[in-house]
C-alpha positions in Angstrom: 6.1 -19.2 -12.1 2.4 -18.2 -12.2 0.6 -17.7 -8.9 -2.9 -16.4 -8.0 -3.9 -15.9 -4.4 -7.4 -14.7 -3.2 -8.6 -13.1 0.1 -12.1 -12.1 1.1 -13.1 -10.6 4.5 -16.8 -10.3 5.6 -18.7 -9.1 8.6 -21.2 -11.8 9.5 -24.7 -11.0 10.6 -27.1 -12.9 12.8 -27.5 -13.7 16.5 -24.4 -15.9 16.7 -22.0 -13.4 15.1 -19.8 -11.3 17.4 -21.0 -7.7 17.2 -18.9 -5.8 14.7 -16.3 -8.6 14.2 -14.8 -9.5 10.8 -14.1 -13.0 9.6 -12.0 -14.4 6.8 -14.6 -15.7 4.3 -12.0 -17.0 1.7 -8.3 -17.3 1.8 -6.5 -19.2 -1.0 -2.7 -19.2 -1.1 -0.5 -20.2 -4.0 3.2 -20.2 -3.6 5.0 -17.9 -3.3 2.0 -15.9 -2.1 1.3 -17.5 1.2 -1.5 -16.0 3.3 -1.8 -16.6 7.0 -4.4 -15.3 9.5 -2.8 -13.3 12.2 -3.8 -10.8 14.9 -2.9 -7.3 13.5 -2.8 -3.9 15.1 -3.5 -0.8 12.9 -0.7 1.8 12.4 -0.6 4.5 15.1 -1.6 7.0 12.4 -5.1 5.4 12.3 -5.9 5.6 16.0 -8.9 7.9 15.1 -10.4 5.1 13.1 -10.8 3.0 16.3 -9.8 -0.3 14.7 -10.1 -2.8 17.5 -7.6 -5.7 16.8 -10.2 -8.1 18.3 -12.8 -7.2 15.7 -10.6 -6.6 12.6 -9.5 -9.5 10.5 -5.7 -9.7 10.1 -3.7 -11.5 7.4 0.1 -11.8 6.9 1.7 -12.3 3.5 4.6 -14.7 3.8 6.9 -15.4 0.9 6.9 -19.1 0.1 9.8 -18.7 -2.4 12.4 -16.2 -3.6 11.5 -13.4 -5.9 9.5 -12.5 -7.9 12.1 -13.7 -10.5 12.2 -12.7 -14.1 9.3 -14.4 -15.9 7.1 -14.7 -12.8 3.5 -13.4 -12.7 2.0 -13.0 -9.3 -1.6 -11.9 -8.7 -3.4 -11.2 -5.4 -7.1 -10.4 -5.3 -8.4 -8.8 -2.0 -12.1 -8.1 -1.3 -13.5 -6.4 1.8 -17.3 -6.7 2.1 -19.7 -4.2 3.5 -18.9 -3.2 7.1 -15.8 -5.5 7.4 -12.3 -4.3 8.5 -9.2 -6.0 7.2 -5.5 -5.4 7.9 -3.0 -7.1 5.4 0.7 -6.9 6.2 3.8 -8.4 4.6 6.1 -10.0 7.2 9.3 -9.0 5.3 10.6 -7.0 2.4 10.2 -8.3 -1.1 13.4 -8.7 -3.1 12.7 -8.5 -6.9 15.4 -10.6 -8.7 16.4 -11.1 -12.3 15.6 -14.3 -14.0 18.0 -16.5 -16.0 16.5 -15.4 -19.4 16.2 -11.7 -18.9 12.4 -11.8 -18.8 10.1 -9.3 -17.1 8.4 -10.2 -13.8 5.0 -8.9 -12.9 3.0 -8.4 -9.7 -0.7 -7.6 -9.8 -2.9 -6.6 -6.9 -6.7 -6.1 -7.3 -8.5 -4.7 -4.3 -12.3 -4.1 -3.8 -13.7 -2.5 -0.7 -17.5 -2.3 -0.3 -19.4 0.6 1.4 -18.6 0.8 5.1 -15.6 -1.5 4.7 -12.0 -0.7 5.8 -8.7 -1.9 4.4 -5.3 -1.3 5.7 -2.8 -2.4 3.0 0.8 -2.7 4.1 2.7 -4.8 1.5 6.1 -3.9 2.9 9.2 -2.7 1.1 10.1 -3.8 -2.4 13.8 -3.9 -3.1 14.9 -3.8 -6.8 18.0 -6.0 -7.3 20.4 -5.3 -10.0 19.3 -6.4 -13.5 15.8 -7.1 -12.5 13.0 -5.9 -14.8 9.6 -5.7 -13.0 6.1 -4.3 -13.5 3.9 -3.7 -10.5 0.2 -2.8 -10.9 -2.2 -2.1 -8.0 -5.9 -1.5 -8.8 -8.1 -0.3 -5.9 -11.9 0.0 -6.3 -13.7 1.7 -3.3 -17.4 1.9 -3.0 -18.9 5.1 -1.6 -18.3 5.1 2.2 -15.3 2.8 2.1 -12.0 3.6 3.9 -8.4 2.9 2.8 -4.9 3.2 4.2 -2.3 2.0 1.7 1.5 2.4 2.2 4.1 1.4 -0.4 7.9 1.7 -0.2 10.4 1.1 -3.0 14.1 0.7 -2.5 16.4 1.1 -5.5 18.9 -1.7 -5.2 20.7 -3.3 -2.3 23.7 -1.6 -0.7 26.2 -0.4 -3.3 24.1 -1.9 -6.1 22.7 -0.4 -9.3 19.0 -0.9 -9.2 17.1 -2.8 -11.8 14.2 -1.4 -13.7 10.6 -1.1 -12.5 7.3 0.3 -13.8 4.9 0.9 -10.9 1.3 2.0 -11.2 -1.4 2.7 -8.6 -4.9 3.3 -9.8 -7.7 4.2 -7.4 -11.4 4.6 -8.2 -14.0 5.8 -5.7 -17.7 5.1 -6.3 -16.9 4.2 -9.9 -14.9 7.4 -10.7 -11.1 7.6 -11.1 -9.7 9.4 -8.1 -5.9 8.8 -8.4 -3.8 7.3 -11.1 0.0 7.5 -10.7 2.7 5.7 -12.6 6.4 5.6 -11.8 9.3 4.3 -13.9 12.9 4.0 -12.7 16.0 2.2 -13.9 17.1 1.2 -17.3 14.9 2.5 -20.1 13.3 5.2 -17.9 14.6 8.6 -19.2 15.5 11.0 -16.4 14.5 8.7 -13.6 17.4 9.8 -11.4 17.0 13.6 -12.2 15.6 16.2 -9.8 12.2 15.8 -11.5 11.8 12.2 -10.3 14.1 10.7 -7.6 16.8 13.3 -7.4 19.3 10.6 -6.9 17.6 9.2 -3.8 17.7 5.5 -3.2 14.3 5.0 -1.5 10.8 6.4 -2.3 7.4 5.8 -0.8 3.8 6.9 -0.5 0.8 6.6 1.7 -2.7 7.0 0.3 -5.5 7.6 2.8 -9.1 7.7 1.9 -11.5 8.6 4.7 -15.1 9.6 3.8 -15.6 10.9 7.4 -12.7 13.4 7.0 -13.7 16.6 8.6 -11.5 19.0 6.6 -13.1 21.4 4.1 -13.1 20.3 0.5 -10.6 22.9 -0.7 -8.2 22.6 2.3 -4.6 21.6 1.6 -2.9 19.7 4.5 0.0 21.6 6.0 3.5 20.7 4.9 5.2 18.4 7.4 7.6 20.3 9.6 11.3 19.3 9.6 10.6 16.4 7.2 12.8 16.7 4.1 11.8 15.7 0.6 8.2 15.0 1.6 4.9 16.4 0.4 1.3 16.0 1.7 -1.4 16.6 -0.9 -5.1 16.5 -0.7 -6.6 14.7 -3.7 -10.2 15.7 -2.7 -12.1 16.3 0.5 -11.7 12.6 1.6 -8.3 11.6 0.2 -4.7 12.5 1.1 -1.5 11.4 -0.5 1.9 11.5 1.3 5.0 11.2 -0.9 8.6 11.0 0.3 12.1 10.5 -1.0 15.1 9.5 1.1 18.7 8.3 0.9 17.8 4.8 2.3 14.9 2.8 3.5 15.4 3.6 7.2 15.2 7.3 6.6 12.2 6.8 4.3 10.3 5.0 7.0 11.0 7.7 9.5 9.9 10.5 7.2 6.7 8.8 6.3 6.0 8.1 10.0 6.7 11.7 10.9 4.4 13.0 8.2 1.6 10.7 9.2 1.9 11.8 12.8 1.5 15.4 11.7 -1.5 14.4 9.6 -3.1 12.7 12.6 -2.6 15.8 14.8 -4.3 17.9 12.2 -7.2 15.4 11.9 -7.7 15.4 15.6 -7.6 19.2 15.8 -10.2 19.4 13.0 -12.5 17.1 15.0 -12.4 19.2 18.2 
């Protein structure tokens, strides 16, 4: 199955436009990528961004079919124009399944955020079923002055199941310059993926990438390590970007660890602003 969905958010101007409100300019679904406009609230960790749900555009991703299955190629293009604010959230976890012929499945997300735009990207958990073979690529292009919050969580197999194989890559450019490029390979064919150098035998791993050009921390400051949160690191990529990475035994613990780390990050941000 081939599917290509598109989503564009804009902030209209003119006397009839609601002040500061964002509208959906284009929304094209193609099964299994079904997009639905919904009212969304920003994560608690972004309260200092003051994202009013009445002025942000919200979109839910609803699976219109099982998968992706082996052989599927799914593509989603998201564009946030200047000054617009968009929250995109999956309504459920994605279960990556093997196909009948052992082919690789592929998901591709291309994101562009213009200057003054804000995107909150919450694609939900991805669960790797046994014998699946999947490639996931996310490209994010931010103009100078754009904001981003992107959270990704990966679960290695269902309960008691050996996970399939995945190659996952996240590439971020800011003002035309590469800022973050990370690739992860787990499962069959990935040497040492369950060693202490990669997952350490954990069954769930996740990351949160935050880009905030109004961050008040000094350029060379390293965020404090999260207190009482195991197997989790917070790393400053530059003066405006922070990456949170975490490993856990299951998806529930992973979500708790990421939430706790983000709460600590918010407290530090608020302290820096005082």
